[in-house]
N, C-alpha and C positions, 0 to 999 in steps of 0.2 A: 694168534689170539686163542688161548685155551677155552675149553667148553665152560668152565665155571665163570670165567669172566664175561662170556657171552650172556649166560643166564643172568648174572648180576646186572649187566647193562639193561636187559629187557625187562627184568624186574623193577629196576629203578625207573625206566621209562613208564611202566605202567602205573606205578604209584605216584610218580610226579605228575602224570597226566591227570589222575583222579584228584590229587591235592589241588591242583590249579583250577580244574573244572569246578570243584566244589565251591571255591571262593567266588566265582563269577556266577554260579547258580545262586549262591546266597546274596550276592549283589542284586540279582533280579528279584528275589523274594523281598529284600529290604525295600526295593523301589515299589513294591505293591502295597506297602503299609505307610500311610500318610503320618501316623503318630510317632514314627521313628525320626529322631533329629539328624541333621546332615552330617554331624560328627560321629554317628554310629559306625560308619564304614571303617574309618581308622581305628575306632575301638574294636571292631571285629578282628582286624589285623593284630591289634594288641593282644587279644585273647590267645592267638596262636603263638605269638612271640613270647608271651608270658609263660606258657608251658615249657619252653626252651630255657627260660632263666631259671625257673624253679627246679626243673629236673635234670638239667645238663650236668650238674656235679655228680649226680647219681648214675646217669646213663653211661658215663665212660667206664666206671667200675663195673657196672652190670655187663656191659659189652666185652670187657677184657677177661671177665670171670667165667665165661662160657663160650661155646663155639659160636661165632658171629652169624652163621646162617640161621641158628635157632633165635637169635635176637631179631633178625629180620621178620621171622615168623610173628614173634611177640608184638612187634610194632605194628604190623598190618592187622592183627586181631583187635588191638586198641583202636586203630583208625576206623575199623568196621563198627565198633561199639559207638564211637562218636558219630559216625554217620547215621546209625540207627536212631539216635536222639534227635537228629535234624528232621526227621519225618513228622515230629510233633509241633513243627512251626505253625500249623494251621489252628492249633488250640487257642482260642481267645485268652489274652493275658499271659500266655506262656511264650509267645513268639520270640521277643527279644532275649529271653533268658535261655531258652533251649538252644537257639542259634549260637550264643556266646559259649555255652557249655559244651555243645556238641563240637564246635570248631576248636575249642580248648583241648578236648580229648584227641581230636585229629592231630593237633599240635603235639600232644604227649607221645602219640604214636610215632610222629616224625622225629621226635628227640630220640626215641629208642633206635629208630631205623638208621638215623645219620652216622653215628660213630661206628656202627657195625658196617654199614655200606662202604665208607671210606676207609675203615680199618681192614677190611678185607682185601683191599688192592695191594698193599705191600705184602700180604700173606700169599697172594696169588701170582704176583709177577716180580720180575727182577727189578733192581734199582734203575737200570738204564732205560726201563720201559715205563716208569712211573708217570713222567709228564705225558707220554703218549696216550697211556690208558686213561689218565685224568681228563685229557682232552676229549677222548671218546665219551667218557662218563658226563662231562659238562655239556658237550655237544648234544647228546642224546637227551640229556635232562631238558635242555633249552627247547629242543624240538617237541618234547612231551609237553612242557609248559605252554609253548605257543599253541599247540593243537588243543590243549585242555582248556585254555582260556576262551578260545573262539568256539570250540564246539559246546563247551559248557554254558557259554552265554547264549548261544543259539538254541540250544536244547531247553534251557531254563525259560527263554522266552516263549518257546512253543509249548512246553508242559514241564512244570517244575518236578512233579513226582516222578515222571518218567526219567527225567535227568538225573535225579538222585539214585533211582534204581540202577541205572547204567553205571553210575560211578561205584556203587556197591558191587556190582559184578566185576568191574575192572580191578578193584581192590582183591576180590576173590581170585582173579586170575594171577595177579602179582603174587599172592600168597602161594598158590600152587608151583609158580615158576620158581620160587626160592629153593625148592627140593632138588632142582637141577645143579645147585651150587655145592661144591664138595665141603665136607665138614673139615675145617682146619684146627689144628691143635691149639690149645690155651697156652700162650707163650709168657704172658706178663700178667699172671693172676694176682690181684691185689691182695695185700696182706693186712690192710687196715680198714677202718670203717670208711664208707664212701666219701664222707665230707673230708675227713683227714686225708684220705687218698687224693682227692681233688685238689685240696690246698697244696699238698706236696708236689702233685703233678704241675700245677700252676707255677710254683716257685721253681722247679727244676727246668721248665721250659723257658721261663723268663730269664734265665741265666745266659741264654744263648741269643746273640745279637740278631741272627737270621730270624729266629722265632719271634723275637719282639717286633721286628719289622713286618714280618708275615702277618702276625695277629692284628697289628694295628692296620695293616693294608687290606686284609680281607673283611675286617670290621667296617672300614670305610666304604668298601665296595657294596656290602650287603645293606648297610644303612641307606646309601644312595638308591639301591634297587628297591628297597622296601618303601621309601617314601615316593619314589617315581611311580610305582604301581598304583598307589592310591591318589597321587597328584594328577596323574594323567587322566583319571576319571572325571576330575573336575575341570582341569585346564582344557581338555578337548571340547567341552561344551562351549566355553567362552572364546577360546582362541581359533578353532576351526569348525565350529558350530556342528559337532557331532552329538546325537542325542541317544541312539540306541545303544544298549550295552555291547551287543555283538560288533557294531561299527567301531566303537572305542577300543574293543579288545584287539582289533586289527593292528592298532598302533604297537602293541607289544610284539607282534610278529616281526616287525622291522628291527626292533631291539634285539630280539632272539636270533634273527638271521646274522645281525652283526656279531653277536657273541659267538655263534657258531664258527664264523669266519675267523674271528680272533683266536678262538680256541683251536682251530685247524692250523694256523700259520705260526703260533707262538713257539712250538717246539723247534723250529728252524733257526731261532735267533736268541732264545732264552732258555736257560737250563738251571739246574738246581745251585750253580755256583756263581751266577751273575744276576741274582734277583734285583739288584740295584736298578736294572733297566726297566723294571715294571713301573717305577714312579713316573716315567714319561708318558705311559698309557693313562695314568691316573690325571696328570695334567691336561691331557687331550680330553679325558672324560669331563672334567670340570668345564673346560673351554666349549665343548659341544652342548653341555647343559645350559650354559649361559646363552649360546646361540639360538638354541631351541626356544627359549623364553621370549625371544623377539620375533618369532615367526608367526605367521596367521594364514599360510597357505599349505595344503595338505602335501604336495609333491616335495617342496624343500623340507617339510617336517619328516617325511619318510627317509630322505637322504641323511639328514642329521641324526635321526634315531639309529640308522644302520651304522654310521661312524661311531656314535656313542657306545653302541653294543660291541663293536670291534675293539674299542679301547677297554671295555669291561672284561672282555674274554681274554686279552692279552695280560691284563692285571691279575685275574683271579686264578687262572689254571696253574702256572708255575708256583704260585704261593701255596695252593692246596697241596701240590706235590711235596713241596719242601717240609711243610708241617707233618704230612704223613710219614716221610722217610725219617725225620728226626725223632718223631714219636716212637716209631717202629723200632728204632735202634737204641732208644732210652727207656722211657716210662711205659711204653706199650701204645699201639696205634689208636685203640679205642679211647684211652685216656687223653691222648693228644688232641684227637677230633672233639672230644667233650669240652675240653678247654677252649678249643677253637670256636665251637658253636655257642659256648656260654659267653665269650668275649664278643662275638658276632651279635648275639641276641640282646645283650646288655646295651650295646651301642644302638641296635635297631629299636630297642624298647625306648630308650631316651630320645631317639630321633623322632619317633612317632608321637611321643608325648608332647614334644615340642611342636611337631606339625599339627597335631590336634588343637593345641592351645592357640597357635597362630591362625588356623583356619576358623576357629570359633570367634575370633576377633575380626573376621571378614576381610583378612588380607587377601589381595587379588592373587589368583594362582600364578600368573606369570611373575609376579614380584617375588613369590616364595621360590619359584624355579630359578630365577636369576641370582637370588641370594644363595641358594644351594650350590650353584656352580661356583660362585666365589669362595664359599667355605671349602668346598672340595680342593680347590687350588691351594688355599692356605694350609689346610690339614696335611695335604701331601707334602708341602715343604717342610712341615714339622716332623712328619713320619720319616721322611728321608734322613733326619738326623740320627735315626736308630741304627744306621749301618755305617761301618768304616768306609772311608773313601777308597776303596778298591774292591775288586772281586775277591770272593773268599770261598774256601772249602767249606761244604755244608756242615761238617761237624768239627771245624777247626775251633780251637779254644780261643777265648777272648784275648785280644793283644793287650 
C-alpha cells in the first residue's frame, strides 16, 4: 500500500469519525429540548441527505476539474463552517434552525469529499487492487463510524460543547492529513456546464448493464442503512428497553463489526466480473432485518446485527469498486461517484420521507422493520433483472 493511499485512509477515518460523532451529539442536544417533535430526528438526517441531492450533480464536475486532493481540503473547510454554526444551538428560538442549517452544511462538505475520495482510488492503485483498497476504505470508515457514534454520544451526554470542540479538532486534523496525499493529474476535465455534464455522465453510465445493477444495488444498501440508523434509536427503546443514547449507539457497533468482516472476506469470492453474486447478500440482509424485528433480547439482537452487517459489507464493497473502475475508464471517476452519490441519496431521501410519514402515524417500530425486510427482498429480486444471466467482463458491451 503506497503512502498516498495510507494518508487517504487515515484522512477518511478522521472525517468519518467526526461526521458520525456530530450526528449523535446532535441527537443528545435534541433530547434536551422538549419542544422538538419526535420526527425531528429523521428530519435532521434529511437535511444532510438533501445536501447530496442538491449538490451531487455539481460535485462530480468540480472534483474532476481539479486535483482531487485539493477538493478534499475544500470539503473539510465547509464541514468546519457547518460545525461552527452548531455552537449557536443554545440561543433561544434558533435551536432547531441552526442545527438543521449546520448539519446541512456538513452534508455539503461531505458531498464534495465523497467523489474526490473515491475518485482518488483508481488514480492511486491498479485495477486488480481496487476491490482490496475499497475493502480497506469501507472497513476503516465503518470503524470510524462505530467509534464516532459511541464516543460522540458519550461525550455529548457528558458535555455537549466539549464534544463539538473535539469534533472540530478532528476535522482540523483530517484537513492537515490531506497534504500527505500526492497531487494527481486531471484526466477527465469536464467540457460542459456541471448540469449538462452530470446528465451526460448519467446517461453514459446507465448504458452499461453492470453500472445499472451497481447503482440500484448500492442505492438499496444505503437506503436500508439510513433508515436503520434512525429506526434503531426508536426500536431499541421499545424492543430491548434501552434509554441512553450511548447504550443505543452500541447496537451500531455490531452492525459495523459485521460490515468489516464482510468487507474483509468479499475479495476472496466476488470480483469485478461476477457482481451477480452480490444479490445473495442482499437477500440475506432482508432476511436478517425481518428476523431482527421479531427479537426482544439483547444477545440474539447482537448476533443478528453482525450477520446483517456481514451481508451489507459483501454487497457494497465490490459494487463500489465496479463503479469506480467503469467511471475511471469512461467519464471520469469523480463524475461516476457523483452519479452514484446522487442515485444513493435520492433513494435515501425518498426512503426517509416515507419513514418520517409512517413514524408520524405512530406505526410500531418493529412493524416498520419487518416491512423493510420484506421490501429489501422484493427489490433485490427486481434489481437482479438488470444483469444478464451470466458473469460478464466489466467493460463488455451490451449483448
